[in-house]
C-alpha positions as CSV (number, residue, x, y, z in Angstrom):
1,M,28.0,40.2,-28.2
2,L,27.7,44.0,-27.9
3,T,29.4,45.9,-30.6
4,F,30.5,49.5,-30.9
5,E,31.1,51.2,-34.2
6,F,32.1,54.8,-34.6
7,N,29.5,57.0,-36.3
8,D,30.3,58.5,-39.7
9,Y,30.0,62.3,-39.5
10,A,31.6,62.9,-42.9
11,L,30.2,65.6,-45.1
12,D,31.1,65.6,-48.7
13,L,31.0,69.0,-50.5
14,S,31.6,69.9,-54.1
15,I,32.8,73.5,-54.5
16,A,33.7,74.9,-58.0
17,G,34.4,71.3,-59.2
18,N,36.5,70.4,-56.3
19,E,35.6,67.7,-53.8
20,F,36.1,68.1,-50.0
21,R,35.3,65.8,-47.2
22,I,35.0,67.2,-43.7
23,N,34.2,65.5,-40.4
24,C,31.3,67.3,-38.7
25,T,32.3,66.9,-35.1
26,A,31.6,69.2,-32.2
27,E,35.0,70.9,-32.8
28,L,34.0,71.8,-36.3
29,G,30.7,73.2,-35.0
30,D,32.7,75.4,-32.6
31,K,34.9,76.6,-35.4
32,A,32.0,77.3,-37.7
33,Q,30.3,79.4,-35.0
34,K,33.5,81.3,-34.2
35,H,33.9,82.1,-37.9
36,K,30.2,83.2,-38.3
37,D,30.8,85.7,-35.5
38,A,34.0,86.9,-37.1
39,L,32.3,87.3,-40.5
40,S,29.5,89.3,-38.9
41,A,32.0,91.7,-37.3
42,L,33.8,92.0,-40.6
43,A,30.6,93.0,-42.4
44,V,30.1,95.8,-40.0
45,E,33.7,97.0,-40.3
46,L,33.4,96.9,-44.1
47,R,30.3,99.0,-44.1
48,D,32.0,101.5,-41.7
49,G,35.0,101.7,-43.9
50,K,37.3,100.3,-41.2
51,K,38.2,97.3,-43.4
52,M,38.9,97.0,-47.1
53,P,37.8,94.2,-49.5
54,D,41.3,92.7,-49.4
55,D,40.9,92.3,-45.6
56,A,37.7,90.4,-46.2
57,I,39.3,88.1,-48.8
58,D,42.2,87.4,-46.4
59,L,39.8,86.5,-43.6
60,C,37.8,84.3,-46.0
61,R,41.0,82.6,-47.0
62,E,41.8,81.8,-43.4
63,I,38.3,80.5,-42.7
64,I,37.9,78.4,-45.9
65,D,41.3,76.7,-45.2
66,D,40.4,76.2,-41.6
67,L,37.0,74.6,-42.4
68,L,37.9,72.6,-45.6
69,G,41.6,72.0,-45.1
70,E,44.9,73.6,-45.8
71,A,45.1,75.1,-49.3
72,A,41.4,74.7,-50.0
73,F,41.1,78.4,-50.8
74,G,43.8,78.1,-53.5
75,T,42.2,75.0,-54.9
76,I,38.8,76.6,-55.1
77,F,40.0,79.8,-56.6
78,E,42.6,78.4,-58.9
79,G,42.4,80.2,-62.2
80,R,39.9,82.8,-60.8
81,T,40.6,86.1,-59.1
82,P,39.0,86.0,-55.6
83,N,36.5,88.7,-54.8
84,V,34.4,89.4,-51.8
85,T,31.2,88.2,-53.3
86,D,32.6,84.8,-54.5
87,C,34.4,84.3,-51.1
88,S,31.2,85.1,-49.3
89,D,29.2,82.7,-51.5
90,V,31.7,79.9,-50.8
91,L,31.5,80.5,-47.0
92,L,27.7,80.8,-47.0
93,F,27.5,77.5,-48.8
94,T,30.0,75.8,-46.6
95,I,28.7,77.0,-43.3
96,G,25.1,76.3,-44.4
97,A,26.0,72.8,-45.4
98,I,27.8,72.2,-42.0
99,T,24.8,73.6,-40.1
100,E,22.4,71.4,-42.1
101,Q,24.6,68.3,-41.4
102,F,24.5,69.1,-37.6
103,K,20.7,69.4,-37.7
104,Q,20.4,66.0,-39.4
105,Q,22.9,64.5,-36.9
106,K,20.9,65.9,-34.0
107,E,17.6,64.6,-35.4
108,S,19.2,61.2,-35.8
109,L,20.4,61.2,-32.2
110,G,17.0,62.2,-31.0
111,N,15.4,59.4,-33.0
112,R,17.9,57.0,-31.5
113,E,17.2,58.1,-28.0
114,A,13.4,57.8,-28.5
115,R,13.8,54.3,-29.8
116,R,15.9,53.3,-26.8
117,A,13.3,54.8,-24.4
118,A,10.5,52.9,-26.2
119,Q,12.5,49.7,-26.0
120,K,13.0,50.2,-22.3
121,T,9.3,50.9,-21.8
122,A,8.2,47.9,-23.8
123,G,10.6,45.6,-21.9
124,A,9.4,46.8,-18.5
């Protein structure tokens, strides 16, 4: 009997003593890319004096909650005053982990396709 099982794309992260589980699907990849672009634009605006540190913290709050789940920012920074450096560190860690997970998933898919091709060739 042929059987189908859903793949597990879960990524577990520990940030400031808090555990988060996110599902690394294509939709999350699109979100992460969109947020990376927004952060790059913000960095330019901060350097040019068009945005203030509070603007950066607000954007980080939105992105962290979008990627890790509602209220994640508050959970991570509970008992700590958020600053641009800490927010940036959390985002770099999170987006880096998501990117690495996608690389591993892509390698796994490539390996699976290579095995299937080899099986077809061997059976021919």
